[in-house]
C-alpha positions, 0 to 999 in steps of 0.5 A, spaced: 720 274 756 718 278 762 721 277 768 714 275 774 716 279 780 716 274 786 716 279 792 713 285 794 715 292 792 718 296 798 711 300 798 707 294 798 711 291 804 710 297 808 703 297 807 702 289 808 706 290 815 700 294 817 695 288 816 699 282 816 702 279 822 709 280 822 712 273 823 709 271 816 714 276 812 719 271 809 724 277 805 726 284 808 728 290 804 735 293 806 738 300 805 745 301 803 745 309 801 740 310 797 739 303 794 734 298 797 736 291 797 731 284 798 733 278 802 731 273 804 730 272 811 734 268 816 735 268 823 738 274 826 739 278 819 732 283 821 733 289 824 727 294 824 732 299 828 737 299 822 731 301 818 729 293 815 722 293 812 719 286 812 717 283 805 713 277 802 715 273 797 709 270 793 709 263 796 708 267 803 702 271 800 699 265 797 700 262 805 696 267 807 690 267 803 684 263 804 684 257 800 687 260 794 687 259 787 692 262 783 692 262 774 695 266 769 691 267 762 692 271 756 688 277 755 687 281 749 692 284 745 697 278 747 698 281 754 698 276 760 694 276 766 694 274 773 688 271 777 688 270 784 681 267 787 680 265 795 675 259 797 674 260 804 668 256 805 669 250 799 666 257 795 669 261 791 669 268 794 672 273 790 678 274 785 683 280 783 686 280 776 693 284 775 699 284 770 703 279 776 701 275 781 704 278 787 700 284 785 694 280 785 696 277 791 696 284 795 690 286 792 686 280 794 689 281 802 687 288 802 680 287 799 680 281 805 682 286 810 678 291 809 671 286 809 675 283 816 676 276 812 683 276 814 
């Protein structure tokens, strides 16, 4: 069984830090030499001067989206796809599909940001 990605990648985290309120991050990336590690955000742990990068868990991403609905469905060839839909006015606005739920949420956040809906 494949592992479900549960937080943003380093690249996604850097992109979302330009879009989202920084206080919405609940995790952060830090490095030791050439390796990066992910940690839950605790008071006093995050230090931007040490190169820490804010990150978002799947739960934090879903909290940011307007009335999100996350669903999983089987696609052709036995693949599984994740869809996130948003309902800002009690009506489905749009949906994004990806191989994992975090990527679907990030794609939706980027789309809503481009449309100035966040």
